[in-house]
N, C-alpha and C positions, 0 to 999 in steps of 0.2 A: 299772229299774222305770218303766213308762210312767205318764203322768198319769191314764190311765183304769184302771189296775190297782188293785184294792182290796186284794187279798191276794196275797202272794208268799212261798212256802215255799222255802228254800234249804238244801240238804244237811242236811235234818232227820234227826236220829238220836235214838232213844229205846231205851235198854237197861234191862232190869229184872234186878236181882240174883236169883239162884236160892237160895232158903232152904236153908241147910245145906251149900251147895257153894261154897267159897271160890274167888274169881276166875272163877266161872261166871255168865254173863248170858244172858238171853233177848234175841235180836236182833229186837225187835218192829218197829222202823222203822230202816232203815239207809241213809241218804243219799237221801231223797226230795226231788224238786224239782217244783214246779208253780206256776202263778199263775192268778188269777181276776180278770177285768175286772168293773167295776161293772155290775150288771144282768144278768150271765150266770150260768149254772149249770154247775158242773163235776161230773160224775158220777164217782165213785170205786168201782170194782168189783174183785172178786177173791174167792177162796174164804175160808171162815172161818179166822181165824188169820193172814191175810196182812198185818195191820197197819193196816187201814182205820180202825178205831175208835180206835186209838192215835194216828193222825194227827189225827183229829177232836178228841180230848181234849187233845192237845198244843196245838192251835190255840186252844182256849178256856181253856187253861192249867189244866185239871184235872190234867194231867201236866206236870212241868217237863222240857223237852227235855234230853237228855244233851249234845247239841251241835247246831249249825246255827242258822238264823235264821228268824223268822216276821215278815215285814214286813206290818203293817196300816196303811194310809194312810201308807206310807213310813217308819213307825217300827218298829224291831225290838222286839217284845213278848215275845220268847222267854225273857228272863231279868229283866224288870223286876219291881220289888217290888209288894206288894199295894196300896199307896197309889197308885202310878202306874198300876196295872192297872185300878183301879175304873172310870175313865171308859170303858174298852174293854169292860167287862162289859155296859154298856148297848148298845154297838154290835154286839157279837157274842153271839148266843144259840144254844142248842142244843136239838134235839128228840131224845129217846132212843128206842132200839128198843122197850123194854118200857114202855108208858105206865103200867102199874100200879106197878111198882117205882120209877119216877121221880117218883111223886106221894106225898106224905106222907099215909098213911091216916088220921091223926088231925086233919087239917085239912079244913075245908069248901072247896068250890070257890071261894067268895068270898075266903078267906084265901090259897088257893094261887095264884090268878091275880093277886091284889093284892100279893103278896109282893115281886115285882120293883119295883113302884112305890114301896113303902115303903123297900126297901133302897137304891134310888137317890134317895130323897127327892124324888120327882116330884109328890107330892100333899101337901096340908097338912091335909086333913080326911078323916074316914071316909066321909062322903057323896060327896065327890069321887072317892075310890077306888072306891066301889061303882058310881057312874055309869060310870066308865071300864071296870070289869069287865063290867058288863051290856052295854055297847056292843060290846066285843070278843067276848063270848060270842054275841051275836046274829050277828056276822059269821062265826063258825065253825059256825053251825047249832044253837046252844043258846040258852037264854033265862034270864030273871031267876029263874024258879022253880027252876033248877038250882043257884043260888048257895048254898043251905043244905044241900046234899047232900054226901056223902062219896064218895071214889073208888070204893069197893066197890059203890056203888049204880048204877054205869054199865057199859055194855058196853065192849069193847076199843076200838071205833071212837070212842065218845063220850069215853073217857079220852084218846085221842090228840088229839081236838079241844080238850080242856082244856089239854093240853100245848102245843098250837099257840097257843092264846089266851094262855097264860102267857108264851110266848116273844115273841109279837108285841105285847103290851100296851105295851112300852116303846119300840116303833118302832125295832128294830135295823136295821143296814145289811147285816149278814151273818148268815144262818141256816144253821147246821150241822145237817144232818139225818142222823142215824146209823141207817140202816135203819128209817125211821119207819113203814113199812107192812108189814114182814115178819111181824109177829105178828098181822096182821089178815086177815079173810076177803077173798077176791078182790073182791067187790062193794064192800066198805068201802074197800079199797085205792084203787079208782078215785075214790071220793068225796074221800079225803084228798089224792090227787094233784091233783084238780081245784081243791081249796081252795088248795093250795100255788101252783098256776099263777095263780089269780086274785089272790092276794096279791102275787105277783111282779110282775104287770102293774100292779096298783093302786098299789103302794108302791115300785116299782123296786128290789126286793130282789135280793140276790146270794145264791146257794145253793151250798153244798158238799153234794151229795146222795150218800150212801153206800148201796150195795146189794151183794148177793152174786151177782147175775146180770145179764147184759147186757141182757136183754129189758126189765127194769124201768126202766133209766135212758134208754132210747131216746127216750121221749116228753117227757122233762123237761130233758135236758142239751144244752148247746151244745157242750161238749167232754167227752171221756171219758178217764179214766186207768185203766189196768189194773195192779193190784199183785199181786205174788207174793212171799211170804216176806220181807216188809219192803222190797222193791225195786219201783220203777216199771218195768214191762216195756214199756208202750206208752202214748202220749199223743197224741191228735189230736182233730179235731172229730167230732161224733157221726155224720155221714154216712160219713166215712172208716172209722170203727171197725166199721160194719156192712157197708160195700160192699167195702173193701179192707184188711181186718185183715191185719197182717203177722206178728206174733209167733205162734209155734206155740201158746203158751199162750192167747192171745186167740182163735185159731181153734178151740182146744179148748173154750173157754167157749161159743163160737157153736154148736158141735156138740152141746153139752149142753142147749141150749134146746129144750124139748118142742115137737113139731109135732102139730097136731090131726088132720091127715090120716094115717091108718095106713099107706097105701101110700108116701107121701112119707117118713114116719118110717123105714120099713124100708129105703128106698133111700138114706137119708142116710149119708154117710161116717162111719166110726168116729172117735171123738174122738181127738185127738192126745195127750190127757192120760192117762198111764198111772201105775199104782202109787200110793203114798201120799206126802203132803207130808212132806219131811224135818223133823227137829227144828230149831226156831229157836235152840236152845242151841248147836248146832254145825252151822250151815248149810254146804252143799256148797261146795267151792272152785270157782272159775270162775263160770260162769253158774249161778244157783241153780235154774234149771229143768231143767238138763241131765239130772238123774236120772230125769226123767219125759218127756223129749222124744224123739219118734220121729225127729227130724232132727238129733240130737246129733252134733257133729263133735269131733275131737281137741281143737281150740282151745277148745271150749266147756267142757271139763273142766279147762282150765289157766288161762284168762284170763277175767276178768269183763268182759262187754261194756258199753260206755258207752251212755247214753241219747243218741242222736244224731238230728238232723233228716235224714231221707232224702228230703226234698222236700215242699213244700206244707205246712209246719208239722206234718208227721207225724213224731213222734219214736218211735223203737223201740230197745230194748236187746237186740240179737240179732246174732250174728256172721254170720248169713246175709245181712245187709244192710249192716252197718257195715264189712265188709271190702271192699266194692265201691268 
């Protein structure tokens, strides 16, 4: 772990027991590795159910990892107790996909946004808390008049601004964004992305930005990791992932990105992704993508490929490249 690395995830595993089925587990995350340097953004992409959100919730310790390590500022926080974990709650905050379900409908905006300040004992008076809440609300595009309102009185975009204000009010170092714009209209998505970029520049924030499509993370990420069925398939800088994607799954995600030009869309190659995603309860042997891969070889069905650097800090887990 280098001095400039803020977060490093090593061999992260998270299994969930299947109710009513003894010795059966859901392989949500199965040996994921990555790191994020201070001030950078790692975009994590993949289809629904690939384990992205489980990684995020494990990092903020909403889930206790089955095994593996989560190093934050060089300390492994994967299994520390609640008392030791409390200081890290201030340093690591999360924005959820659905801003409505993540906000208590019985609390006003003032109470919602001030709650982290009170939990971390960062204010001594109600007036001090109110002043800080109004200050952060102004920065996310809201105002003092919104403090007495409840979540149901806002639009989806405004609710996500409230979530952003609540996460930023205690000045965290790492912000985990779990598909923060997927439930919003396209025009509102751009506004939220611009806000995130402004705060990153202003506060030197570090982001883990989760999305389900590659086009969304292109403009916010320094590096991109592609997950499939609990595994990391490819990891490299954002330019490489768009110009020289290697893994067939990543190329398939590229092919799924809509094109506004009808002629170009018709001429585009058919996606490499075929069929349905296998069950995470009994993932395929060998490469987990081989059941849907048009370039599948015999070895893909028998041996699981390692995530290896194939040059230029471009990591890929695919026998097409790791056998060379």
